[in-house]
FIZAVO-594495 format. One line per 5 residues: their letters; for each residue x, y, z of N, C-alpha, C. Coordinates in steps of 0.02 Angstrom, whole numbers, plus 50000, padded with zeros to 5 digits. Example, Ala and Ser with C-alpha at 12.3 -4.5 7.8 and 13.67 -1.06 7.14 Angstrom:
AS	50660,49716,50390,50615,49775,50390,50660,49835,50390 ~ 50642,49888,50354,50684,49947,50357,50645,50002,50394 $
***
This chain:
MRRLI	50163,49349,51955,50229,49314,51937,50218,49285,51857 ~ 50148,49281,51834,50140,49271,51769,50144,49341,51716 ~ 50125,49392,51755,50136,49458,51700,50234,49463,51687 ~ 50260,49441,51755,50326,49466,51747,50359,49424,51704 ~ 50343,49353,51692,50361,49295,51645,50353,49312,51578 $
VLMLL	50275,49358,51571,50248,49348,51513,50292,49427,51490 ~ 50315,49474,51531,50355,49523,51503,50440,49509,51501 ~ 50456,49453,51532,50530,49431,51501,50516,49397,51445 ~ 50468,49374,51429,50464,49324,51351,50448,49386,51289 ~ 50423,49440,51305,50389,49498,51261,50459,49507,51209 $
PGLFA	50498,49530,51229,50563,49541,51183,50582,49488,51139 ~ 50585,49427,51151,50615,49383,51108,50554,49351,51064 ~ 50486,49370,51083,50449,49364,51041,50434,49416,50995 ~ 50444,49457,51006,50447,49525,50964,50506,49509,50905 ~ 50578,49490,50930,50628,49471,50883,50606,49417,50861 $
WATEK	50557,49364,50864,50546,49314,50822,50500,49336,50776 ~ 50455,49373,50792,50400,49389,50739,50434,49448,50699 ~ 50476,49472,50703,50518,49529,50657,50565,49479,50599 ~ 50578,49436,50640,50630,49386,50590,50595,49341,50543 ~ 50528,49329,50548,50472,49306,50528,50439,49362,50480 $
EDALA	50448,49398,50505,50410,49472,50457,50467,49485,50401 ~ 50534,49502,50427,50589,49501,50380,50589,49430,50312 ~ 50561,49382,50338,50585,49334,50291,50535,49316,50252 ~ 50468,49330,50259,50410,49359,50224,50405,49388,50165 ~ 50441,49457,50201,50445,49508,50144,50494,49496,50086 $
RHLLQ	50554,49454,50112,50607,49442,50062,50582,49366,50029 ~ 50537,49353,50043,50512,49306,49996,50453,49331,49951 ~ 50420,49372,49981,50350,49406,49933,50397,49479,49882 ~ 50457,49481,49901,50508,49534,49850,50520,49478,49793 ~ 50536,49427,49808,50570,49387,49764,50509,49367,49709 $
QLGQK	50442,49366,49736,50376,49328,49699,50367,49391,49657 ~ 50374,49459,49688,50357,49518,49641,50398,49535,49588 ~ 50474,49519,49608,50517,49522,49565,50509,49468,49496 ~ 50496,49396,49506,50462,49344,49471,50412,49394,49415 ~ 50360,49413,49434,50307,49447,49407,50310,49522,49360 $
YKIVE	50347,49552,49390,50370,49626,49381,50437,49637,49369 ~ 50447,49673,49323,50537,49693,49322,50532,49773,49417 ~ 50582,49751,49439,50586,49799,49478,50643,49846,49465 ~ 50623,49908,49467,50667,49950,49427,50671,50000,49482 ~ 50738,50058,49483,50743,50112,49526,50695,50161,49537 $
TPDAV	50678,50162,49605,50633,50217,49627,50660,50282,49623 ~ 50607,50346,49590,50636,50393,49571,50665,50422,49624 ~ 50702,50454,49659,50752,50487,49709,50657,50537,49742 ~ 50638,50583,49698,50586,50613,49709,50539,50591,49748 ~ 50517,50530,49735,50466,50481,49746,50485,50450,49816 $
AALAQ	50556,50408,49825,50583,50398,49872,50576,50447,49936 ~ 50584,50518,49918,50610,50571,49976,50520,50603,50010 ~ 50475,50598,49956,50409,50590,49983,50379,50543,50018 ~ 50387,50499,50007,50387,50434,50058,50417,50456,50127 ~ 50474,50457,50141,50523,50474,50190,50508,50542,50210 $
SLSVQ	50472,50579,50192,50457,50651,50221,50361,50634,50262 ~ 50339,50569,50236,50291,50566,50243,50276,50498,50309 ~ 50325,50466,50297,50342,50422,50360,50332,50440,50418 ~ 50305,50438,50485,50333,50449,50546,50361,50388,50590 ~ 50356,50340,50578,50378,50293,50612,50454,50274,50586 $
GAIDV	50488,50293,50540,50564,50278,50529,50570,50266,50464 ~ 50602,50216,50435,50619,50210,50351,50573,50178,50319 ~ 50546,50194,50267,50508,50152,50225,50559,50120,50180 ~ 50560,50056,50139,50579,50049,50074,50524,50050,50027 ~ 50542,50110,49988,50499,50101,49918,50529,50067,49854 $
KTIES	50500,50023,49837,50514,49975,49790,50457,50002,49718 ~ 50492,50016,49668,50452,50026,49607,50447,49971,49543 ~ 50386,49951,49535,50381,49902,49492,50361,49920,49423 ~ 50381,49900,49356,50382,49928,49309,50304,49896,49279 ~ 50253,49930,49265,50198,49903,49251,50146,49966,49211 $
DQPLA	50109,49940,49180,50068,49992,49143,50000,49986,49168 ~ 49997,49971,49228,49936,49973,49276,49929,50023,49338 ~ 49905,50067,49365,49930,50108,49427,49909,50052,49487 ~ 49960,50026,49519,49963,49991,49570,50011,50007,49622 ~ 49970,49999,49698,50015,50018,49747,50003,49948,49807 $
NSLPA	50046,49942,49843,50039,49880,49899,50075,49906,49951 ~ 50054,49862,50013,50115,49867,50067,50131,49815,50083 ~ 50194,49775,50094,50217,49735,50117,50254,49724,50199 ~ 50252,49654,50215,50304,49666,50292,50352,49708,50295 ~ 50382,49716,50351,50447,49739,50352,50441,49823,50333 $
GIVYI	50390,49848,50327,50405,49932,50311,50417,49941,50240 ~ 50399,49876,50176,50392,49895,50115,50353,49903,50096 ~ 50333,49968,50033,50286,49985,49993,50309,49965,49928 ~ 50252,49963,49890,50270,49960,49820,50220,49994,49766 ~ 50261,50040,49721,50218,50072,49668,50219,50047,49605 $
STALI	50186,50078,49557,50206,50043,49478,50222,50110,49460 ~ 50266,50107,49393,50282,50172,49342,50221,50206,49340 ~ 50180,50155,49308,50104,50192,49296,50094,50228,49332 ~ 50090,50209,49399,50052,50245,49448,50095,50324,49445 ~ 50166,50314,49457,50203,50381,49469,50191,50412,49406 $
QSATT	50179,50403,49351,50163,50443,49282,50095,50469,49283 ~ 50064,50446,49320,49980,50454,49302,49966,50504,49365 ~ 49994,50508,49415,49966,50524,49480,49980,50600,49470 ~ 49955,50653,49510,49999,50717,49536,50038,50694,49594 ~ 50067,50744,49619,50125,50742,49672,50060,50733,49727 $
AELAA	50026,50776,49738,49979,50755,49796,49928,50688,49785 ~ 49921,50664,49744,49885,50619,49742,49938,50551,49757 ~ 49994,50548,49726,50044,50503,49742,50070,50518,49810 ~ 50056,50576,49858,50058,50587,49913,50016,50539,49971 ~ 49958,50547,49939,49897,50517,49977,49892,50439,49977 $
ILAHQ	49918,50414,49893,49917,50345,49902,49991,50319,49940 ~ 50043,50355,49947,50095,50326,49990,50078,50318,50067 ~ 50043,50376,50065,50044,50395,50150,49986,50353,50186 ~ 49935,50320,50154,49894,50274,50154,49933,50185,50152 ~ 49972,50187,50097,50016,50128,50106,50066,50120,50158 $
IVHAT	50108,50180,50184,50144,50178,50222,50110,50155,50308 ~ 50048,50177,50312,50018,50166,50354,49999,50091,50370 ~ 49976,50055,50320,49981,49982,50307,50046,49956,50338 ~ 50090,49988,50312,50151,49955,50318,50191,49953,50392 ~ 50184,50019,50413,50194,50021,50473,50158,50010,50519 $
ERHGQ	50090,50002,50524,50044,49990,50576,50048,49895,50569 ~ 50064,49875,50517,50071,49795,50519,50006,49766,50493 ~ 49975,49804,50455,49903,49788,50443,49901,49711,50407 ~ 49956,49691,50367,49963,49622,50347,49954,49585,50409 ~ 49980,49594,50465,49984,49544,50500,49897,49510,50539 $
ITGRA	49871,49474,50498,49796,49446,50532,49791,49427,50578 ~ 49840,49369,50604,49868,49342,50660,49914,49345,50696 ~ 49912,49305,50764,49971,49312,50784,50047,49264,50763 ~ 50007,49216,50722,50052,49172,50694,50057,49178,50638 ~ 50047,49241,50582,50037,49222,50508,50037,49287,50485 $
SIPLV	50072,49310,50437,50071,49370,50397,50040,49341,50332 ~ 50005,49375,50286,49983,49375,50206,49989,49451,50200 ~ 50012,49446,50124,50000,49508,50086,49937,49532,50094 ~ 49910,49586,50070,49838,49625,50062,49865,49672,49996 ~ 49820,49668,49969,49812,49726,49910,49744,49773,49937 $
FMGSS	49800,49834,49973,49745,49888,50007,49747,49947,49954 ~ 49696,49989,49928,49687,50012,49898,49634,50084,49927 ~ 49624,50059,49968,49580,50123,50033,49526,50151,50009 ~ 49486,50153,50055,49425,50195,50043,49384,50217,50111 ~ 49340,50237,50118,49287,50249,50165,49257,50216,50174 $
GGICM	49246,50176,50115,49206,50109,50112,49231,50046,50133 ~ 49281,50045,50163,49327,49986,50167,49386,49961,50122 ~ 49400,49903,50131,49435,49875,50058,49415,49862,50003 ~ 49471,49889,49949,49448,49873,49880,49483,49814,49854 ~ 49479,49770,49853,49519,49722,49802,49528,49729,49734 $
WGGDP	49583,49729,49704,49583,49758,49649,49633,49709,49593 ~ 49629,49694,49543,49680,49670,49515,49669,49606,49468 ~ 49612,49579,49498,49588,49509,49473,49634,49455,49498 ~ 49694,49446,49533,49743,49401,49548,49700,49345,49606 ~ 49707,49280,49592,49659,49239,49631,49701,49222,49691 $
ALLVP	49779,49228,49686,49828,49235,49751,49796,49280,49787 ~ 49787,49334,49779,49784,49398,49820,49690,49388,49855 ~ 49647,49332,49862,49585,49328,49884,49594,49315,49940 ~ 49541,49354,49975,49561,49358,50067,49501,49332,50086 ~ 49505,49268,50144,49422,49245,50170,49386,49293,50205 $
LSIKP	49328,49278,50200,49281,49325,50227,49278,49343,50281 ~ 49310,49284,50322,49319,49288,50414,49359,49327,50415 ~ 49406,49363,50381,49439,49427,50416,49426,49481,50382 ~ 49377,49492,50352,49346,49552,50320,49341,49606,50358 ~ 49299,49607,50435,49284,49654,50473,49356,49676,50492 $
RLIAN	49392,49623,50517,49480,49654,50517,49517,49711,50469 ~ 49506,49670,50415,49525,49719,50359,49484,49791,50334 ~ 49421,49799,50343,49387,49855,50333,49411,49913,50397 ~ 49421,49872,50463,49443,49909,50513,49512,49931,50488 ~ 49554,49892,50471,49626,49915,50436,49613,49977,50385 $
EADAD	49572,49965,50350,49554,50018,50293,49546,50076,50332 ~ 49490,50096,50395,49479,50153,50411,49539,50177,50436 ~ 49569,50139,50479,49643,50150,50522,49677,50172,50466 ~ 49691,50156,50415,49724,50193,50380,49708,50251,50338 ~ 49664,50258,50323,49639,50323,50299,49641,50383,50348 $
LLAAH	49626,50366,50414,49615,50404,50453,49691,50435,50467 ~ 49739,50385,50486,49813,50396,50502,49846,50430,50425 ~ 49833,50405,50385,49866,50440,50311,49853,50507,50309 ~ 49775,50525,50326,49761,50595,50344,49797,50624,50382 ~ 49830,50604,50429,49872,50651,50486,49942,50653,50472 $
YLERA	49963,50609,50436,50017,50590,50397,50024,50662,50347 ~ 49976,50656,50301,49976,50702,50238,49971,50786,50280 ~ 49941,50787,50317,49928,50864,50355,49991,50878,50365 ~ 50041,50834,50416,50101,50844,50452,50142,50861,50375 ~ 50144,50848,50318,50185,50843,50284,50171,50911,50241 $
GYEAV	50107,50951,50261,50086,50980,50202,50035,50971,50145 ~ 50022,50922,50138,49978,50901,50082,49922,50915,50113 ~ 49861,50897,50067,49786,50903,50091,49765,50846,50086 ~ 49739,50819,50146,49704,50758,50164,49649,50751,50102 ~ 49661,50682,50060,49624,50666,50027,49577,50598,50029 $
EVQPI	49539,50582,50007,49511,50503,49998,49554,50452,49941 ~ 49587,50409,49947,49635,50362,49901,49585,50340,49841 ~ 49531,50301,49863,49469,50280,49811,49463,50309,49743 ~ 49453,50352,49771,49428,50424,49702,49480,50423,49662 ~ 49564,50424,49693,49611,50426,49641,49618,50374,49585 $
FDRLL	49624,50318,49630,49626,50263,49574,49560,50251,49516 ~ 49507,50276,49560,49450,50267,49504,49475,50313,49447 ~ 49476,50377,49452,49502,50410,49405,49587,50374,49356 ~ 49613,50348,49383,49674,50323,49347,49669,50279,49314 ~ 49620,50215,49340,49580,50171,49290,49517,50165,49264 $
RPTPA	49497,50220,49261,49445,50225,49219,49485,50262,49136 ~ 49456,50212,49086,49466,50204,49029,49482,50276,48975 ~ 49507,50296,48944,49506,50359,48915,49474,50341,48870 ~ 49429,50404,48849,49374,50408,48786,49425,50406,48723 ~ 49392,50382,48697,49427,50377,48624,49417,50455,48588 $
PRKTP	49448,50473,48543,49433,50543,48520,49368,50546,48482 ~ 49338,50597,48483,49278,50602,48442,49304,50611,48372 ~ 49264,50589,48326,49279,50615,48259,49216,50671,48240 ~ 49255,50731,48216,49191,50774,48183,49155,50751,48136 ~ 49097,50727,48144,49047,50722,48083,49058,50770,48018 $
TLTR	49074,50737,47968,49064,50762,47914,49000,50779,47865 ~ 48987,50827,47856,48922,50866,47831,48932,50845,47744 ~ 48893,50799,47727,48899,50804,47636,48823,50811,47604 ~ 48812,50843,47546,48776,50863,47511,48753,50834,47440 $
***
């Protein structure tokens, strides 16, 4: 009898959770728009994201930033920066998008059954990589094991998404390491004087 009651309540709980998730996504997008200018996502990037998505439509937002950024928000929203689009190769961008799509579609931002929080996922085989120095994005250590498991899950599923779409599966963290590496200043040729 208890199982029957629980099963009867599940659709209502899912609808409630989806409404909460959508409201949180709208709120986070509003905050994102206050910090960054949201610009039109290039058609090629949107098409790439849709080709990688297995579980339906993904809403890709592009923010204007000189830093290579990528994140996922509740309700199937992924955002990337103009710097990332301009500096990553198509294969690198596919890997980053696939990783973020997994976070969005698998609802990795859902930490408990009661609340969702935004997290910055950059991905790596070693686990979470928090980047950006924004104190608002600090995550309590008590949920670190869950975050590490989500990162491993995202890496594994992203590899499947990439292969299904015809891309080679690559690890995301080295891409960000390369993109964030400072460009060395051009060397001056020493002049010899007599």
